[in-house]
N, C-alpha and C positions, 0 to 999 in steps of 0.2 A: 177638667172637670166637669162633673156631673151636673146637670144646671136644678135639681130637684133641689138638692143640698146646701142649694148656697144660701147666704143670710144677708139680709137689709139692712140688720142692728148695728149701723156704723154712724157716730157722731158725726150732724152736719157738716157740712165743707165752709168755713167762711174763706170765701177766698179774697186773695192780698194781689194776685199778678191776674193774668190777662189770661183767655179760654188758650184750652191748649189744643194741639196740632188734631184734625180730624186721627182715628186709628185707621187702621186697614183690615176693614174685615172680609174673608175669606170663605166660602162652603165649602165644606168641604164631609164626603159622602160616609157614612148615611145620617143625614136628620144630626145634622152640628155647625159647626163655625169653628174659623181661629180667628182671635182678635192681636193684632202687633200694634201695641200705642209709638207715636211717634218724639220724637224728641232729640237733641244733641248732646252730646256729652259736655259739654262748657256748660247744661241745661243743673248738671249736679243733681239729680231725683233721686229721690230716698224712694220711696213709695207712689203706690199709684193706684184708683180708683178707675173700678168698671163700672157704668150701670147697662142695662140691658131691659126690654121688654118685650110684647109681641103689639101688635098693631090692631087697637079695637074697632071692630065692626062698623062701618062707618067712616071711620076716622080720615082725617084726608093726610095726605103723603104729606109727612114732618123733616125728610129729609135732608140737612141743609138747613133745619133751624137752627137755632140760638138754642144749646141746652140748658143754659141758666135758667130757661122760664120753666115755672112752675105750671106744668101740662096737668094738672091735677090723677095721673095716672099713678100707679103703684111700679116703681123698676127694682128690679132684683139688683145687689151689689154687692162687689166683693172686693176685698181690697189683699194687693202683692204688693212685693218685694220690689227694686229696680230689674233684679235680674233675672227676674220672668218678662223677656221680650214678647216672647208668645205664648198664646192663654188659645186653648183648645176647649170649645163648650160641648159636652156631647147632649144628649139624650133628649132635645128639642126638639117641636115640634114641626114638622117638616111642611114644604110647602109652602108656610107662614109666614109674613113679613115681621121682623124684627128688629128694634130703632136700638141702636149702642151709640154710647156717648162714655167720655174720659175724662181726669182731673188727673193731673199731678204734682206729686209734693215736691218741696227745694229745700233749700234752705231759710232760702227766704219766708216759706208759707206753705199756701193752698195754689193751687191755679184755680178758676174757673172752667164752667167744665164747655166739653169742645161743641163741636157743633153738633147733628145726628144725622148717624150713619147709620144707612139700612143692609141688610143682608134680608137672604130668604135659603135658610136651611134646605140643601137637596133633600126630596124625595128620593126613598128606597129604589135601587132597580133590580129586574132579577139578578139574583146569584149570575156571577160566570162557571166560566169552566172547571170543573175537575181535572186535576192533572196528577201524571205520574198515578197511573191505573197499574196495581198489580198484584199475581197471583201467583199463590203457592200450592203444591197439592197439601192436606194437612190429612187425608186420609184416603181409603181406596174409593171413598164416593164423596167425598169434600173437600172444598178449595176453600182456603183464607187469603181475602181479599185485602190489600188495605190502598190509599186513595189520601191524595192531596188533598184540602180543603182547597173552594174559590179562594182565588188571588184578593177578594174585598171581603173575606172572612174575617180580617182582621180590624177593618174600620167596621165591619158591620157590625151596631152597636143594637141594642133591642129591638125595634122595628125591623133591623136589618138580619137578626140574625135568623142563623138556617135553624129550620124546624126542622125536615127531616132529609131523606136520600130516595131514593131511588135505584134501582141498577134491574139492566139490563142485559140477561144473558142471550147469547147468541153461539148455535153449532149449527153445521151443515148451513145445506142448500137457502134455508129460509124455517130454519127451529130456531123457538126465541121464547123467552117467559120474563117475566119483569116479577123484582123482590122491594117491596117496603121496607124501610130500615127507618124506625121513627127514634127520634132525636136528634144531636150533634155526634158525631161519630165520624171514624177513616179506617174501619175496619167493617169485615161481614165475615159472616161462616156461609158457603153455601153448600146445598146438603143435596141426596140425591142426584150426584151425577154419574154417569155411563162410564165404563171403561173404554179406553185407545178411542176416545171422541175430543176433537181438537174446541176446547173453549173460551171465549173472549168475552172479557167483561165489560163495560160501560155505564156510569154514574153521571145521576146531576140533583143538584141539590133543590130545595124547595124553602123560599123566606115568603114574607107578607104579600107580596105581589104575584110571585106564581113561581115555575118554573122554569129551570134556567135550564137550558140546550148541554144534553148527553157527552161526558168528557168525548175523547178519542180513546180507542177498543185496546184492550191490554192484548201485550201479545199472545199467541194461541198458548194455552193449557191444556198438555193433553193426559188426560188420569191417567193414570197408571192401571196392567192389569190385575184380578185381586188372583198373585200368586198364596200360591200357600206361606204363614207362618213358618217362623223360624220355630223348629223342633227341639223339645227338652234334650238333655243329652241323654247320647243310648246307655248302656249297658250291656259289657260283654260279661262272657259268665260261660262253668264248665267249657272253659278248653285242652282240650287232648292233647296229642303230638300232630294231628293235623288240622283240627277243629273247633271251633269257639260258638256257643253262641249270644247274637247280639239281638237284645229286646228293647224297644220305645215305645212311647206313647204316640196316642195318633193327637191330631191341631183338631183344635176347635170343630163341630160341623159348623159349615155354611152352605150358602147357596150352589156355589161351587165343587164339587165333590171330589175327592182325589182320587187320581189312578194310578196312581204305583206312589212306589219310593224308592230311594236308592241310596247306595252307599259307597264311601270310601273305607280305606282301611291301608296301613304302610307301619314302616318298623322304623322308619325314621321317629327322633325326637320328638317334631312336629313335624304339622302338614305345611308344603311349599307356599309360601307367594302364591299369586294369582292363579288363573283359572286353564292353565295351559297343562297338558297331562307330564306327568313325570314316571320313569320307570322305573320307583320307590312306591310308587301310589298304585294299585289297584282298585275298582270303582265296579262296583255291581247295581245292572241297571233292572227294572223293569220288577220289583218284586212286587209282589199281592198286594193289593190296597188293602185289603181286609187281614192280611197277617198284622201280627203283633209282638213277632218273634222268626227269624231267618238264623239255619244256619251254614257259617261262613268255612269252608272245606279247601281245601288245597293250601294250608297255611303249611308255614317250617317248622321243625321243632327244634324248642328251647330258643325263640323268639317272640320280643315282646311287642304286641303291637296295639296301636288308637286308633280310632276307630269315630269317622261320623255320616249322618244321618239328614237326608231331605228329603220331602214330598213332592208330589210332580201332581199339578192339574193342568188341563185343556188348555189354560195360558201361560204353561210354562213352570218352572220350579224355584221351589223359594229358596233362604239362603241356607248355606250349611251350618248345620246344629254344634253347639258347643262341643270338643274333644272328649271323648270316654276317659276311664282311669283306665290308664294301661293294665292287659291281660298277659302273660305268657306262656306260651305253650308250653307243653311238657318235652321234658329233655328226652332226646333219642336215644341217649345211654338208659334209658329208664323203661322197662316194660309199663306199659299201661294198663293199671288199675281193670282187674278184671270185672265186670258187673252182672250180674244177675245168670249168677253159674249155678246148674240146679241137676242131679241125676234122680229124679224123681220114679225111673221105671228099674233101680237098678241096687239099691238100699236108700230103706228108710231114715237113718242115719249113718255118720262116720264116726259111730265108734270102735272102736278095735276089734278084732274081731281074733276068738281063740280057735286054735288048731285043733282038731281032733283026731 
């Protein structure tokens, strides 16, 4: 129950029974208490009421005094059914004395108010340590970091709520930087990370009191090298008995230039899985980085070929592209088509000559 929303518009109690037993009032983090009324099962209680208020400035301590005496102060009042044996009250003023008293309703009528009980809602403390900091690679220069909120987050109502977080990123011997994270969060993207570098992440939380302790470091996360991206599917064309031309598109330009291209081709229906070599797969290396087409030689006539391509830079190789559309070389029993034949120094045309 949140204290500001309680109502005190109840009809006054006309007690017919003696005073109820004093309730048990326990402080609960943060700025909250838990009220536990006391009665035996034989009392056949159907409802109970709670009154509470803050202790006024310079007011004497009233703990243990008779609750039925009108002290001239305004009390907050709430009525509950008997099955509610624990009542949490949150949103109270922390570090301030509160007075509490209860009355019980039985088949015979209302009891008188119990003696007054005192309690001080505890003040907020520094947030606990965040737990389970876990980082994964999001892209070549960005890590996605997740964490579990402090263990006291669930009861941090109002003044104890987390205001913001900060993250400590460390790498190398003594390199580090801090990142501010506003509001309530449990994840964050960290950018501008260098490749082939081990990073560790720690998170701390802040509430109204101040900053809590940094969490334990995450497991090291190494950012991947910026190898080339996957190329679009290459194209095979202009097949002859023993050659074919492969054409491909270059990847988008980055800070790391392409050093060369690689191709592999085969007459199998599809490329075998795994990176190990296969006798039916031929790989071409060191194709110039400026080229966008290349003639493949030493093909067998009358065979169907498929091909894949990938780019290479100083950090390594990209993954193989999708497989090209199959192309078949010319059949060995058929002569190749003659291209570009001409006899400019012999005849102007191939018109039939008449004998003289």
